[in-house]
Backbone as JSON Lines, residues from 0, in Angstrom:
{"i":0,"aa":"M","n":[9.75,-7.83,12.56],"ca":[9.45,-6.42,12.76],"c":[9.23,-5.77,11.39]}
{"i":1,"aa":"P","n":[8.11,-5.06,11.19],"ca":[7.85,-4.46,9.89],"c":[8.77,-3.27,9.61]}
{"i":2,"aa":"L","n":[9.03,-3.06,8.36],"ca":[9.78,-1.9,7.91],"c":[8.85,-0.7,8.05]}
{"i":3,"aa":"D","n":[9.18,0.25,8.91],"ca":[8.29,1.38,9.15],"c":[8.21,2.33,7.96]}
{"i":4,"aa":"H","n":[9.35,2.67,7.41],"ca":[9.36,3.6,6.29],"c":[10.32,3.1,5.22]}
{"i":5,"aa":"L","n":[9.85,3.12,4.0],"ca":[10.7,2.86,2.86],"c":[10.55,4.06,1.96]}
{"i":6,"aa":"W","n":[11.54,4.91,1.95],"ca":[11.47,6.13,1.17],"c":[11.51,5.78,-0.3]}
{"i":7,"aa":"A","n":[10.54,6.25,-1.04],"ca":[10.46,6.02,-2.48],"c":[10.3,7.38,-3.16]}
{"i":8,"aa":"T","n":[11.31,8.21,-3.01],"ca":[11.22,9.58,-3.52],"c":[11.11,9.63,-5.04]}
{"i":9,"aa":"W","n":[11.48,8.55,-5.73],"ca":[11.3,8.5,-7.17],"c":[9.83,8.62,-7.56]}
{"i":10,"aa":"R","n":[8.91,8.29,-6.64],"ca":[7.48,8.4,-6.94],"c":[7.08,9.84,-7.2]}
{"i":11,"aa":"S","n":[7.74,10.78,-6.53],"ca":[7.4,12.19,-6.74],"c":[7.71,12.62,-8.17]}
{"i":12,"aa":"N","n":[8.74,12.02,-8.78],"ca":[9.05,12.35,-10.17],"c":[7.88,11.99,-11.08]}
{"i":13,"aa":"Y","n":[7.24,10.87,-10.83],"ca":[6.1,10.44,-11.64],"c":[4.93,11.41,-11.48]}
{"i":14,"aa":"V","n":[4.56,11.71,-10.25],"ca":[3.43,12.6,-10.0],"c":[3.72,13.98,-10.57]}
{"i":15,"aa":"T","n":[4.93,14.49,-10.36],"ca":[5.3,15.8,-10.87],"c":[5.29,15.82,-12.39]}
{"i":16,"aa":"S","n":[5.77,14.75,-13.03],"ca":[5.79,14.73,-14.49],"c":[4.39,14.73,-15.06]}
{"i":17,"aa":"I","n":[3.45,14.08,-14.41],"ca":[2.07,14.09,-14.88],"c":[1.49,15.49,-14.77]}
{"i":18,"aa":"V","n":[1.76,16.16,-13.67],"ca":[1.26,17.53,-13.49],"c":[1.9,18.45,-14.52]}
{"i":19,"aa":"D","n":[3.22,18.32,-14.72],"ca":[3.94,19.22,-15.61],"c":[3.66,18.95,-17.08]}
{"i":20,"aa":"S","n":[3.34,17.69,-17.44],"ca":[3.21,17.36,-18.85],"c":[1.77,17.35,-19.34]}
{"i":21,"aa":"R","n":[0.82,17.72,-18.49],"ca":[-0.57,17.67,-18.94],"c":[-0.79,18.65,-20.09]}
{"i":22,"aa":"A","n":[-1.75,18.35,-20.91],"ca":[-2.05,19.19,-22.07],"c":[-2.43,20.59,-21.61]}
{"i":23,"aa":"D","n":[-2.09,21.58,-22.46],"ca":[-2.37,22.97,-22.1],"c":[-3.85,23.24,-21.92]}
{"i":24,"aa":"D","n":[-4.7,22.48,-22.61],"ca":[-6.13,22.73,-22.53],"c":[-6.81,22.02,-21.36]}
{"i":25,"aa":"V","n":[-6.04,21.34,-20.52],"ca":[-6.61,20.67,-19.35],"c":[-6.66,21.68,-18.21]}
{"i":26,"aa":"P","n":[-7.85,22.0,-17.71],"ca":[-7.95,22.99,-16.65],"c":[-7.26,22.53,-15.36]}
{"i":27,"aa":"A","n":[-6.76,23.5,-14.61],"ca":[-6.17,23.19,-13.32],"c":[-7.23,22.57,-12.42]}
{"i":28,"aa":"G","n":[-6.79,21.77,-11.46],"ca":[-7.73,21.17,-10.52],"c":[-8.27,19.82,-10.97]}
{"i":29,"aa":"R","n":[-7.81,19.3,-12.09],"ca":[-8.25,17.99,-12.53],"c":[-7.63,16.92,-11.64]}
{"i":30,"aa":"S","n":[-8.25,15.77,-11.56],"ca":[-7.72,14.69,-10.75],"c":[-6.44,14.13,-11.37]}
{"i":31,"aa":"L","n":[-5.68,13.39,-10.58],"ca":[-4.47,12.75,-11.08],"c":[-4.79,11.89,-12.29]}
{"i":32,"aa":"F","n":[-5.87,11.13,-12.23],"ca":[-6.2,10.22,-13.32],"c":[-6.66,10.97,-14.57]}
{"i":33,"aa":"E","n":[-7.35,12.08,-14.42],"ca":[-7.71,12.91,-15.58],"c":[-6.44,13.48,-16.21]}
{"i":34,"aa":"R","n":[-5.48,13.86,-15.39],"ca":[-4.22,14.4,-15.92],"c":[-3.44,13.31,-16.65]}
{"i":35,"aa":"I","n":[-3.44,12.09,-16.13],"ca":[-2.76,10.98,-16.82],"c":[-3.42,10.76,-18.18]}
{"i":36,"aa":"L","n":[-4.73,10.74,-18.21],"ca":[-5.47,10.5,-19.45],"c":[-5.16,11.58,-20.48]}
{"i":37,"aa":"A","n":[-5.04,12.83,-20.04],"ca":[-4.82,13.96,-20.95],"c":[-3.36,14.29,-21.2]}
{"i":38,"aa":"A","n":[-2.45,13.68,-20.48],"ca":[-1.03,14.02,-20.57],"c":[-0.46,13.7,-21.95]}
{"i":39,"aa":"D","n":[0.59,14.42,-22.29],"ca":[1.33,14.13,-23.51],"c":[1.94,12.74,-23.4]}
{"i":40,"aa":"G","n":[2.24,12.18,-24.54],"ca":[2.86,10.85,-24.55],"c":[1.89,9.82,-25.08]}
{"i":41,"aa":"T","n":[2.45,8.68,-25.41],"ca":[1.63,7.6,-25.97],"c":[0.93,6.85,-24.84]}
{"i":42,"aa":"D","n":[-0.08,6.11,-25.22],"ca":[-0.77,5.27,-24.24],"c":[0.19,4.26,-23.64]}
{"i":43,"aa":"D","n":[1.11,3.73,-24.45],"ca":[2.1,2.78,-23.92],"c":[2.98,3.45,-22.87]}
{"i":44,"aa":"E","n":[3.41,4.67,-23.1],"ca":[4.24,5.39,-22.13],"c":[3.49,5.62,-20.82]}
{"i":45,"aa":"K","n":[2.17,5.79,-20.92],"ca":[1.34,6.02,-19.73],"c":[0.82,4.71,-19.14]}
{"i":46,"aa":"H","n":[1.16,3.58,-19.78],"ca":[0.68,2.26,-19.38],"c":[-0.84,2.19,-19.38]}
{"i":47,"aa":"L","n":[-1.42,2.85,-20.37],"ca":[-2.86,2.88,-20.56],"c":[-3.23,1.73,-21.49]}
{"i":48,"aa":"L","n":[-3.98,0.79,-20.99],"ca":[-4.33,-0.42,-21.75],"c":[-5.49,-0.19,-22.71]}
{"i":49,"aa":"H","n":[-6.48,0.59,-22.28],"ca":[-7.69,0.75,-23.1],"c":[-8.34,2.1,-22.83]}
{"i":50,"aa":"R","n":[-8.78,2.76,-23.9],"ca":[-9.59,3.98,-23.82],"c":[-10.97,3.65,-24.36]}
{"i":51,"aa":"G","n":[-11.98,3.81,-23.53],"ca":[-13.35,3.61,-23.99],"c":[-14.04,4.94,-24.17]}
{"i":52,"aa":"D","n":[-15.33,4.89,-24.47],"ca":[-16.09,6.13,-24.65],"c":[-16.18,6.93,-23.35]}
{"i":53,"aa":"T","n":[-16.37,6.23,-22.23],"ca":[-16.55,6.94,-20.95],"c":[-15.61,6.46,-19.85]}
{"i":54,"aa":"C","n":[-14.86,5.39,-20.11],"ca":[-13.98,4.8,-19.1],"c":[-12.68,4.34,-19.72]}
{"i":55,"aa":"F","n":[-11.68,4.1,-18.89],"ca":[-10.4,3.61,-19.38],"c":[-9.78,2.63,-18.41]}
{"i":56,"aa":"V","n":[-8.76,1.9,-18.89],"ca":[-8.06,0.89,-18.1],"c":[-6.58,1.24,-18.11]}
{"i":57,"aa":"L","n":[-5.99,1.24,-16.92],"ca":[-4.63,1.71,-16.72],"c":[-3.9,0.74,-15.8]}
{"i":58,"aa":"L","n":[-2.64,0.43,-16.12],"ca":[-1.82,-0.33,-15.17],"c":[-1.49,0.57,-13.99]}
{"i":59,"aa":"N","n":[-1.61,0.04,-12.8],"ca":[-1.27,0.8,-11.6],"c":[0.24,1.03,-11.57]}
{"i":60,"aa":"K","n":[0.66,2.27,-11.48],"ca":[2.08,2.61,-11.45],"c":[2.74,2.12,-10.16]}
{"i":61,"aa":"F","n":[1.96,1.95,-9.1],"ca":[2.46,1.49,-7.81],"c":[1.65,0.26,-7.4]}
{"i":62,"aa":"P","n":[1.86,-0.86,-8.1],"ca":[0.98,-2.03,-7.96],"c":[1.19,-2.82,-6.68]}
{"i":63,"aa":"Y","n":[0.12,-3.53,-6.29],"ca":[0.22,-4.51,-5.22],"c":[0.98,-5.73,-5.72]}
{"i":64,"aa":"T","n":[0.78,-6.06,-6.99],"ca":[1.48,-7.16,-7.63],"c":[1.53,-6.88,-9.13]}
{"i":65,"aa":"S","n":[2.32,-7.63,-9.85],"ca":[2.45,-7.42,-11.3],"c":[1.1,-7.59,-11.99]}
{"i":66,"aa":"G","n":[0.8,-6.68,-12.91],"ca":[-0.44,-6.75,-13.66],"c":[-1.61,-6.02,-13.02]}
{"i":67,"aa":"H","n":[-1.42,-5.37,-11.88],"ca":[-2.48,-4.66,-11.16],"c":[-3.08,-3.58,-12.06]}
{"i":68,"aa":"L","n":[-4.34,-3.76,-12.4],"ca":[-5.05,-2.82,-13.28],"c":[-6.0,-1.93,-12.49]}
{"i":69,"aa":"L","n":[-6.23,-0.73,-13.04],"ca":[-7.24,0.19,-12.52],"c":[-8.24,0.44,-13.65]}
{"i":70,"aa":"V","n":[-9.52,0.38,-13.33],"ca":[-10.58,0.68,-14.28],"c":[-11.3,1.91,-13.75]}
{"i":71,"aa":"L","n":[-11.39,2.95,-14.6],"ca":[-11.88,4.25,-14.12],"c":[-12.78,4.93,-15.13]}
{"i":72,"aa":"P","n":[-13.69,5.78,-14.66],"ca":[-14.41,6.65,-15.59],"c":[-13.44,7.73,-16.09]}
{"i":73,"aa":"N","n":[-13.68,8.24,-17.28],"ca":[-12.82,9.28,-17.83],"c":[-12.86,10.56,-17.0]}
{"i":74,"aa":"R","n":[-13.97,10.82,-16.37],"ca":[-14.12,12.03,-15.56],"c":[-13.96,11.68,-14.08]}
{"i":75,"aa":"A","n":[-13.51,12.64,-13.33],"ca":[-13.32,12.42,-11.89],"c":[-14.66,12.43,-11.2]}
{"i":76,"aa":"E","n":[-15.1,11.25,-10.81],"ca":[-16.34,11.09,-10.04],"c":[-15.97,10.29,-8.81]}
{"i":77,"aa":"P","n":[-16.15,10.85,-7.63],"ca":[-15.74,10.14,-6.42],"c":[-16.7,9.04,-5.98]}
{"i":78,"aa":"D","n":[-17.95,9.11,-6.4],"ca":[-18.97,8.22,-5.87],"c":[-19.53,7.27,-6.93]}
{"i":79,"aa":"L","n":[-19.68,6.02,-6.56],"ca":[-20.24,5.03,-7.46],"c":[-21.63,5.45,-7.93]}
{"i":80,"aa":"E","n":[-22.41,5.98,-7.0],"ca":[-23.77,6.39,-7.36],"c":[-23.8,7.66,-8.2]}
{"i":81,"aa":"G","n":[-22.65,8.31,-8.39],"ca":[-22.57,9.5,-9.23],"c":[-22.3,9.19,-10.7]}
{"i":82,"aa":"L","n":[-22.06,7.92,-11.01],"ca":[-21.83,7.54,-12.41],"c":[-23.13,7.61,-13.19]}
{"i":83,"aa":"T","n":[-23.03,7.97,-14.46],"ca":[-24.19,7.87,-15.34],"c":[-24.43,6.4,-15.63]}
{"i":84,"aa":"S","n":[-25.59,6.07,-16.17],"ca":[-25.86,4.66,-16.49],"c":[-24.91,4.16,-17.57]}
{"i":85,"aa":"I","n":[-24.52,5.03,-18.49],"ca":[-23.58,4.64,-19.54],"c":[-22.2,4.38,-18.95]}
{"i":86,"aa":"E","n":[-21.74,5.25,-18.05],"ca":[-20.45,5.03,-17.38],"c":[-20.47,3.76,-16.55]}
{"i":87,"aa":"H","n":[-21.55,3.54,-15.83],"ca":[-21.69,2.36,-14.99],"c":[-21.57,1.08,-15.83]}
{"i":88,"aa":"T","n":[-22.28,1.05,-16.94],"ca":[-22.26,-0.12,-17.82],"c":[-20.87,-0.36,-18.39]}
{"i":89,"aa":"E","n":[-20.23,0.71,-18.87],"ca":[-18.89,0.54,-19.45],"c":[-17.86,0.18,-18.38]}
{"i":90,"aa":"L","n":[-17.95,0.79,-17.21],"ca":[-17.01,0.5,-16.12],"c":[-17.02,-0.99,-15.79]}
{"i":91,"aa":"W","n":[-18.2,-1.55,-15.55],"ca":[-18.28,-2.95,-15.15],"c":[-17.98,-3.9,-16.3]}
{"i":92,"aa":"S","n":[-18.26,-3.47,-17.52],"ca":[-17.86,-4.27,-18.68],"c":[-16.34,-4.33,-18.78]}
{"i":93,"aa":"L","n":[-15.67,-3.21,-18.5],"ca":[-14.2,-3.18,-18.55],"c":[-13.58,-3.92,-17.36]}
{"i":94,"aa":"V","n":[-14.26,-3.94,-16.22],"ca":[-13.78,-4.75,-15.1],"c":[-13.78,-6.22,-15.51]}
{"i":95,"aa":"T","n":[-14.86,-6.66,-16.13],"ca":[-14.95,-8.05,-16.59],"c":[-13.86,-8.34,-17.63]}
{"i":96,"aa":"A","n":[-13.68,-7.43,-18.58],"ca":[-12.63,-7.61,-19.59],"c":[-11.25,-7.64,-18.94]}
{"i":97,"aa":"S","n":[-11.04,-6.84,-17.9],"ca":[-9.76,-6.81,-17.19],"c":[-9.48,-8.13,-16.49]}
{"i":98,"aa":"V","n":[-10.5,-8.67,-15.84],"ca":[-10.34,-9.96,-15.15],"c":[-10.01,-11.05,-16.17]}
{"i":99,"aa":"R","n":[-10.74,-11.05,-17.27],"ca":[-10.5,-12.04,-18.33],"c":[-9.06,-11.91,-18.86]}
{"i":100,"aa":"A","n":[-8.6,-10.69,-19.1],"ca":[-7.25,-10.46,-19.63],"c":[-6.18,-10.87,-18.63]}
{"i":101,"aa":"L","n":[-6.39,-10.54,-17.36],"ca":[-5.41,-10.93,-16.33],"c":[-5.27,-12.44,-16.24]}
{"i":102,"aa":"K","n":[-6.4,-13.14,-16.28],"ca":[-6.35,-14.61,-16.22],"c":[-5.63,-15.18,-17.43]}
{"i":103,"aa":"A","n":[-5.87,-14.61,-18.6],"ca":[-5.24,-15.12,-19.82],"c":[-3.76,-14.75,-19.89]}
{"i":104,"aa":"A","n":[-3.41,-13.52,-19.54],"ca":[-2.03,-13.05,-19.68],"c":[-1.1,-13.6,-18.61]}
{"i":105,"aa":"F","n":[-1.61,-13.74,-17.38],"ca":[-0.74,-14.1,-16.26],"c":[-1.06,-15.46,-15.66]}
{"i":106,"aa":"R","n":[-2.08,-16.14,-16.19],"ca":[-2.48,-17.45,-15.67],"c":[-2.59,-17.44,-14.15]}
{"i":107,"aa":"C","n":[-3.19,-16.38,-13.62],"ca":[-3.35,-16.26,-12.17],"c":[-4.46,-17.19,-11.69]}
{"i":108,"aa":"D","n":[-4.39,-17.54,-10.42],"ca":[-5.37,-18.43,-9.81],"c":[-6.64,-17.71,-9.4]}
{"i":109,"aa":"A","n":[-6.53,-16.41,-9.2],"ca":[-7.67,-15.61,-8.74],"c":[-7.4,-14.14,-9.06]}
{"i":110,"aa":"V","n":[-8.42,-13.32,-8.9],"ca":[-8.29,-11.88,-9.09],"c":[-9.08,-11.19,-7.98]}
{"i":111,"aa":"N","n":[-8.4,-10.29,-7.25],"ca":[-9.11,-9.43,-6.3],"c":[-9.65,-8.24,-7.07]}
{"i":112,"aa":"V","n":[-10.95,-7.96,-6.89],"ca":[-11.59,-6.79,-7.5],"c":[-12.18,-5.96,-6.38]}
{"i":113,"aa":"G","n":[-11.83,-4.67,-6.34],"ca":[-12.35,-3.85,-5.26],"c":[-12.24,-2.37,-5.51]}
{"i":114,"aa":"I","n":[-13.02,-1.62,-4.73],"ca":[-13.04,-0.16,-4.79],"c":[-12.94,0.38,-3.37]}
{"i":115,"aa":"N","n":[-12.11,1.39,-3.17],"ca":[-12.07,2.14,-1.92],"c":[-12.81,3.45,-2.17]}
{"i":116,"aa":"L","n":[-14.02,3.56,-1.68],"ca":[-14.81,4.77,-1.9],"c":[-14.63,5.72,-0.73]}
{"i":117,"aa":"G","n":[-13.89,6.79,-0.95],"ca":[-13.64,7.79,0.09],"c":[-12.33,7.53,0.82]}
{"i":118,"aa":"A","n":[-11.76,8.61,1.35],"ca":[-10.47,8.54,2.04],"c":[-10.53,7.61,3.25]}
{"i":119,"aa":"A","n":[-11.63,7.6,3.97],"ca":[-11.74,6.76,5.16],"c":[-11.73,5.27,4.81]}
{"i":120,"aa":"A","n":[-12.07,4.94,3.57],"ca":[-12.07,3.55,3.12],"c":[-10.69,3.12,2.63]}
{"i":121,"aa":"G","n":[-9.75,4.03,2.64],"ca":[-8.39,3.71,2.22],"c":[-8.04,4.22,0.83]}
{"i":122,"aa":"G","n":[-8.93,4.99,0.24],"ca":[-8.67,5.51,-1.1],"c":[-7.67,6.65,-1.1]}
{"i":123,"aa":"S","n":[-6.5,6.42,-1.71],"ca":[-5.49,7.48,-1.75],"c":[-5.82,8.54,-2.79]}
{"i":124,"aa":"Q","n":[-6.6,8.19,-3.78],"ca":[-7.07,9.13,-4.8],"c":[-8.6,9.12,-4.75]}
{"i":125,"aa":"S","n":[-9.14,9.56,-3.64],"ca":[-10.58,9.41,-3.41],"c":[-11.44,10.38,-4.21]}
{"i":126,"aa":"D","n":[-10.82,11.31,-4.95],"ca":[-11.59,12.23,-5.77],"c":[-11.99,11.61,-7.11]}
{"i":127,"aa":"H","n":[-11.47,10.44,-7.42],"ca":[-11.74,9.8,-8.72],"c":[-11.82,8.3,-8.5]}
{"i":128,"aa":"L","n":[-13.04,7.76,-8.46],"ca":[-13.19,6.35,-8.15],"c":[-12.46,5.5,-9.18]}
{"i":129,"aa":"H","n":[-11.94,4.4,-8.72],"ca":[-11.23,3.47,-9.59],"c":[-11.36,2.07,-9.0]}
{"i":130,"aa":"V","n":[-11.58,1.12,-9.89],"ca":[-11.73,-0.28,-9.49],"c":[-10.38,-0.97,-9.66]}
{"i":131,"aa":"H","n":[-9.9,-1.58,-8.59],"ca":[-8.66,-2.34,-8.62],"c":[-8.94,-3.76,-9.1]}
{"i":132,"aa":"C","n":[-8.16,-4.24,-10.05],"ca":[-8.21,-5.64,-10.5],"c":[-6.79,-6.18,-10.31]}
{"i":133,"aa":"V","n":[-6.64,-7.03,-9.3],"ca":[-5.31,-7.46,-8.86],"c":[-5.19,-8.97,-9.02]}
{"i":134,"aa":"P","n":[-4.29,-9.43,-9.92],"ca":[-4.11,-10.88,-10.07],"c":[-3.46,-11.48,-8.83]}
{"i":135,"aa":"R","n":[-3.87,-12.7,-8.49],"ca":[-3.31,-13.4,-7.32],"c":[-3.03,-14.84,-7.69]}
{"i":136,"aa":"W","n":[-2.01,-15.4,-7.04],"ca":[-1.6,-16.78,-7.26],"c":[-1.56,-17.51,-5.93]}
{"i":137,"aa":"T","n":[-1.93,-18.76,-5.96],"ca":[-1.82,-19.59,-4.76],"c":[-0.36,-19.65,-4.35]}
{"i":138,"aa":"G","n":[-0.1,-19.34,-3.1],"ca":[1.27,-19.37,-2.59],"c":[2.13,-18.19,-3.0]}
{"i":139,"aa":"D","n":[1.51,-17.09,-3.48],"ca":[2.32,-15.96,-3.94],"c":[2.84,-15.07,-2.81]}
{"i":140,"aa":"N","n":[2.41,-15.31,-1.59],"ca":[2.93,-14.52,-0.47],"c":[4.27,-15.1,-0.05]}
{"i":141,"aa":"N","n":[5.22,-14.23,0.19],"ca":[6.52,-14.7,0.66],"c":[6.9,-13.91,1.9]}
{"i":142,"aa":"F","n":[8.03,-14.21,2.45],"ca":[8.41,-13.6,3.73],"c":[8.58,-12.1,3.65]}
{"i":143,"aa":"I","n":[9.01,-11.57,2.52],"ca":[9.29,-10.14,2.45],"c":[8.0,-9.32,2.62]}
{"i":144,"aa":"G","n":[6.92,-9.77,2.03],"ca":[5.65,-9.07,2.17],"c":[5.1,-9.17,3.57]}
{"i":145,"aa":"V","n":[5.29,-10.29,4.2],"ca":[4.79,-10.51,5.55],"c":[5.7,-9.87,6.58]}
{"i":146,"aa":"A","n":[7.0,-10.08,6.46],"ca":[7.95,-9.6,7.47],"c":[8.29,-8.12,7.29]}
{"i":147,"aa":"A","n":[8.41,-7.67,6.07],"ca":[8.86,-6.3,5.84],"c":[7.8,-5.43,5.17]}
{"i":148,"aa":"E","n":[6.61,-6.0,4.91],"ca":[5.54,-5.27,4.26],"c":[6.04,-4.58,2.99]}
{"i":149,"aa":"T","n":[6.85,-5.31,2.23],"ca":[7.45,-4.81,1.0],"c":[6.98,-5.69,-0.15]}
{"i":150,"aa":"R","n":[6.67,-5.08,-1.29],"ca":[6.18,-5.83,-2.43],"c":[7.32,-6.2,-3.36]}
{"i":151,"aa":"I","n":[7.29,-7.42,-3.88],"ca":[8.23,-7.89,-4.88],"c":[7.45,-8.01,-6.18]}
{"i":152,"aa":"L","n":[7.9,-7.34,-7.23],"ca":[7.2,-7.32,-8.51],"c":[8.09,-7.95,-9.58]}
{"i":153,"aa":"P","n":[7.79,-9.19,-9.99],"ca":[8.68,-9.88,-10.92],"c":[8.5,-9.46,-12.39]}
{"i":154,"aa":"V","n":[7.43,-8.73,-12.71],"ca":[7.16,-8.34,-14.09],"c":[7.11,-6.82,-14.16]}
{"i":155,"aa":"S","n":[7.86,-6.22,-15.09],"ca":[7.85,-4.76,-15.23],"c":[6.51,-4.28,-15.78]}
{"i":156,"aa":"L","n":[6.23,-2.99,-15.62],"ca":[5.0,-2.42,-16.16],"c":[4.96,-2.57,-17.68]}
{"i":157,"aa":"D","n":[6.09,-2.34,-18.35],"ca":[6.11,-2.47,-19.81],"c":[5.83,-3.89,-20.25]}
{"i":158,"aa":"D","n":[6.42,-4.88,-19.57],"ca":[6.18,-6.28,-19.92],"c":[4.74,-6.69,-19.6]}
{"i":159,"aa":"A","n":[4.21,-6.2,-18.49],"ca":[2.82,-6.49,-18.13],"c":[1.87,-5.92,-19.19]}
{"i":160,"aa":"L","n":[2.13,-4.68,-19.62],"ca":[1.29,-4.06,-20.64],"c":[1.35,-4.86,-21.94]}
{"i":161,"aa":"A","n":[2.53,-5.27,-22.35],"ca":[2.67,-6.05,-23.58],"c":[1.91,-7.36,-23.48]}
{"i":162,"aa":"S","n":[1.99,-8.04,-22.36],"ca":[1.27,-9.31,-22.17],"c":[-0.24,-9.11,-22.21]}
{"i":163,"aa":"L","n":[-0.7,-8.04,-21.6],"ca":[-2.14,-7.76,-21.56],"c":[-2.67,-7.34,-22.93]}
{"i":164,"aa":"R","n":[-1.89,-6.58,-23.68],"ca":[-2.32,-6.15,-25.02],"c":[-2.6,-7.34,-25.94]}
{"i":165,"aa":"V","n":[-1.81,-8.41,-25.8],"ca":[-1.97,-9.6,-26.64],"c":[-3.33,-10.25,-26.44]}
{"i":166,"aa":"V","n":[-3.86,-10.2,-25.22],"ca":[-5.1,-10.91,-24.91],"c":[-6.3,-9.98,-24.7]}
{"i":167,"aa":"W","n":[-6.11,-8.66,-24.77],"ca":[-7.17,-7.71,-24.45],"c":[-8.3,-7.75,-25.47]}
{"i":168,"aa":"T","n":[-9.52,-7.96,-24.98],"ca":[-10.74,-7.87,-25.79],"c":[-11.81,-7.21,-24.94]}
{"i":169,"aa":"P","n":[-12.08,-5.94,-25.17],"ca":[-13.11,-5.26,-24.35],"c":[-14.51,-5.75,-24.65]}
């Protein structure tokens, strides 16, 4: 029987801190990811792996598995076809760099790469497109994920970031 609800109220502290700590010059109404990019604090504190000219790479704070990366344009654009050609080129170049880094840092057997475009597609932050790069291992599913729909994360975000920084080459 699946676990219907697992209260994770600590998540609200993260979202609230991003809203509260954003730079004074960031206009209200920016997307969550724009606020993370502009927030006070170091890139390490924000688990930001790479800042490019038009796109950035961020560890997912609520990952499917350890090392789950998000590749995003710097500006909130909900639609793939709304990207400029420069953003498009950098986004997909960083997706490739992310896959390469995940394979090198975590020796994963595969990587799921995907985008949920729009709320109906499952995008929880559908106002700002982001590409998921999720490392996967043969046999990495265990009973807890299947029986209780709960994720087990053996590597902390800080350790994942440190491992990825060693091998990162955009």
